[in-house]
Every structure is written in structure tokens, then in C-alpha cells.
C-alpha positions in Angstrom: -58.5 212.4 -27.4 -61.7 210.5 -26.7 -61.9 207.1 -25.0 -59.9 205.7 -22.1 -58.2 202.7 -20.7 -59.7 199.5 -19.1 -57.4 197.7 -16.7 -57.6 193.9 -16.8 -55.1 192.5 -14.4 -51.7 193.4 -15.9 -53.2 194.4 -19.2 -54.4 197.9 -20.1 -56.9 197.9 -23.0 -57.5 201.1 -24.7 -61.1 201.8 -25.6 -62.5 204.7 -27.5 -60.4 206.5 -30.0 -58.4 204.9 -32.8 -54.9 203.7 -32.0 -52.5 206.2 -33.4 -49.7 203.6 -34.1 -51.8 201.0 -35.8 -54.7 203.1 -37.0 -57.1 200.5 -35.6 -60.6 202.0 -35.5 -62.3 202.3 -32.1 -65.2 200.0 -33.2 -62.7 197.1 -33.9 -61.1 197.7 -30.5 -64.5 197.6 -28.8 -65.4 194.4 -30.6 -62.1 192.8 -29.6 -62.8 193.8 -26.0 -66.3 192.4 -26.0 -65.1 189.1 -27.5 -62.3 189.0 -24.9 -64.7 189.5 -22.0 -67.2 187.0 -23.4 -64.5 184.3 -23.8 -63.2 185.0 -20.3 -66.7 184.6 -18.8 -67.3 181.4 -20.8 -64.0 179.9 -19.6 -64.8 180.9 -16.0 -68.2 179.3 -16.2 -66.8 176.1 -17.8 -64.1 175.8 -15.2 -66.7 176.3 -12.4 -68.9 173.5 -13.9 -65.8 171.2 -14.2 -64.9 171.8 -10.5 -68.5 171.3 -9.4 -68.7 167.9 -11.2 -65.5 166.7 -9.6 -66.7 167.7 -6.2 -70.0 165.9 -6.7 -68.2 162.8 -7.8 -65.9 162.8 -4.8 -68.9 163.5 -2.5 -70.8 160.5 -3.9 -67.7 158.2 -3.5 -67.0 159.4 0.0 -70.4 158.3 1.4 -70.3 154.5 0.7 -70.2 152.6 4.0 -69.3 148.9 4.4 -71.5 146.7 6.5 -71.8 143.0 7.4 -74.9 140.9 7.8 -75.4 137.3 8.7 -77.6 135.0 6.6 -78.7 131.4 6.9 -77.9 129.2 3.9 -81.0 127.8 2.3 -81.5 124.7 0.2 -79.9 125.0 -3.2 -77.7 128.0 -2.2 -74.1 128.2 -3.2 -71.4 130.9 -2.6 -71.9 131.9 -6.3 -75.7 132.3 -5.9 -75.3 134.3 -2.7 -72.6 136.5 -4.2 -74.8 137.3 -7.2 -77.6 138.3 -4.8 -75.5 140.5 -2.4 -72.6 141.9 -4.5 -72.5 145.7 -5.0 -70.7 147.9 -7.6 -68.0 148.5 -5.0 -66.4 145.1 -5.8 -64.3 144.6 -8.9 -65.8 141.3 -9.8 -67.7 138.3 -8.4 -64.5 136.3 -7.6 -63.2 139.2 -5.4 -66.5 139.2 -3.5 -66.5 135.4 -3.0 -62.8 135.5 -1.9 -63.8 138.1 0.8 -66.8 136.0 2.0 -64.5 133.0 2.3 -62.0 134.9 4.3 -64.6 136.4 6.6 -66.1 133.0 7.3 -62.8 131.1 7.3 -63.9 128.8 4.5 -61.2 126.7 2.9 -63.3 126.0 -0.2 -66.6 127.1 -1.8 -68.6 124.4 0.0 -71.4 125.7 2.3 -74.2 123.6 4.0 -77.9 124.0 4.3 -78.7 125.7 7.7 -75.2 127.2 8.1 -74.9 130.8 9.0 -72.4 133.0 7.1 -71.4 136.6 7.3 -71.5 138.6 4.1 -70.3 142.1 3.4 -72.2 144.8 1.5 -72.0 148.5 0.9 -74.6 151.1 1.4 -74.9 154.9 1.0 -76.8 155.1 4.3 -75.0 155.5 7.5 -76.4 153.4 10.3 
């Protein structure tokens, strides 16, 4: 008998001579084996790309640092105007950002005065 066996994990694949039981020609067996190997390699590569993308996303999220800075209120400023200037994508919406600014500065309402100093939060990818 010509041909042999290829061991793939728990699966023995016979290559070479025709299968006596089914009468499958050796060429069909080789084509099946080649297709099986190509599909296996394709899925391994796709899985590796998927894992790589997930790791890159987590790495990008993990390096956002929260900081605070103090600014002086200028003429015509409001909490809404300041919030639109300093808000980052880390906040869900403008209201959440204004709520946090009010809490940090112990403001009971949205009123701020010219010349007043307020502390505002912001996020950055840089570590200081």
C-alpha cells in the first residue's frame, strides 16, 4: 500500500492510496486535507487578529488619566461655555460634566462670576 497517515491532534488522516472501504481516490483525500489545513490556518489567523484588536482597545482605554486644572472665569463665561471648551469623550454628556464641575467647586447652581477661579476636570492620554 502506498501513502501514510497524518496525525492532527486526535485525528488520523490517511493520505496516499485510495480508501478501501469507501473507494475514495487519493487525489480527493489530498484535496480534502489541503482544504482542511487552509481553513485551519485561516481561522487561526482570524482569531489572532481578533485578539490583537481587543488588546489594542483595552490598552488604549487603560491609558486615560484624569487631571484637574484651575481657570479664571472671564467676562461672558458660563458653566455651559466652559464645559463645551474643556469636556472630553470620557464624559457621557455635557450635563454630567457640568454636574462634576459644580460638585468639585461646591456650587449650588450654575452661576459663576467674572474673576472667580474654578477647578475643572479633564482627561489626557499623557501621564504627568
